[in-house]
N, C-alpha and C positions, 0 to 999 in steps of 0.2 A: 195503715200507712199506704200511700200511694204506691202502687206498681209500675206506673207509667214511667219511663225513663226521661230525666231532663233533655231538653232539644234546645241548647243555647242559641241565642242569635249571634252571638260573637264566639268565633272559635279561633285558635284555643281561648279558653277562659283567663281572663286576664288576672282575675283575683286568686286563681288554683294555687299558685305556689303560697299565697299568705295563708290560705285556709286548709293546706295539707296535713298540718299537725293536727288541727281540730277535727278533720275527717278521720285520722287514725285514732284518735282518742274516742270518737263516737264509734267506730267499728268496733274498737276493743270492749266498749260498754255494753255494745249490743250482744256480743257473745258471752261475756263474762257475767255481767248483771241482768241480762235479758230486758234491756231498755232501749227504747227507739225514740229518736227526736228528729223533728223536722221543722224547717223555717221556709218559709215563702213569703214574697212580696208581691202584690197584685196592684197594678194601675188600672182604673175603670172610669170611664166616662158615661155615666148614665143620661141618656138624653129623652126628652118627651117633645113629641112633636106638637102637640096642643096643650097649652097650659093658660089658666086664669091669668087675667090682666095682672101685670105688676109680679108674675113670676116668672123668674128666669127658665130657660129651657134645658139648661145641663148641671150636672154636677161632678167635676172631677174629684175623684178620691183615690186614696191609696190606702191598702190594708196590709199590715204585716201580721201573719200568724205564725205562732209557735204550738208545735203539738208534740205530744209525749205519750208514750204506752210503755206499760210495765207487764210483762207477763209473769203474773204471781205464780201460777203453777201450771204445768203443761204434763198431761199425763196421756196415754194411749187413747182412752175413752174420752175424758174431760180436760177442760183448760179453762182458766180464769185470768182476766187481765183488767187493769185500770187504763183508762185513756183520757186524756185532758187537751183542751183546745183554748190558748190564750190568744185573744185578737185585739189589735191596736187599728182603729180606723181614724184616717186622718183627710178632711177636705183640703183640697189642693186650690190655693188662690182665692178662699173665702172663708167667711166665718165658721167656726165648728159647730155655731147653732143652728147652721142650715141643713135641711134634710128636704132635697126635692119632693120625695114620696110623702111627707107630711104635708108639704103645701098642694099636692095633687089630690090628697086623700084617698090614695089607693093603697090598699093592704098588700097588693100583689107586686109591688115594686122591689128593687133589690135592697130592701133595708138590712140584709144580711151584713153589709160593710160595717155598720157600727150599731146595728141592733134598733134602729128606729130612733128618732128623736135627736135631740143636740148630741154631739160626739163625747165619748168618754175616752181620756188617754189610753187606757189598756184595761181590759176586763177578761175574767175568766169565762168564756161563753159556754163550754159544755164540759161537762164531768161525767163520765159513764164507766161502770162495771160491766163487763161481757163475761157471760157464763156459757161455755160450750158443752152439749151433752152428745151421746149417741155416736161415739167415734168423730165428734166435731162436724156433725151433720145438722145439728139443731142448736141454736143459740138463743139466748135471750140476753136483752141489754137493759140496763136500769141507767136511764141518762137524766140529768138534772143540768137543764137549761139557767143560766143565771143571767137575768135581765141587767142591762149595763147601768141603770139607775139604783142598783141596790149595794 
């Protein structure tokens, strides 16, 4: 989970009073059940300066990410945990079938918003096991990336 503190644009947070009970529940679950949860929403406008004829230059998108992690066990020398990323990508103001990078033929573009190709409403993007050894100085991860169209 991220260790960078949030830096809100609007202070004080207008929805904080509504979310305080949820925050307290999450804090209790972190300590008692060894669970961590997170949610973020990202706005992004991908822009290409040069495109083929008839292909638009930009793709405004929104992405909602939910993350979860469970510390299955934690000993002095070793630890094991399971983590999950659930992602929902949405094109803003255009068809969900549109993907700018597919139109450009670039594999290096920001396909991470929806996994490439037509948008899927919500998908499990990454599920992984993390195993720590040698006093948590060496770790192995076994990740399973789940494509959007499976």
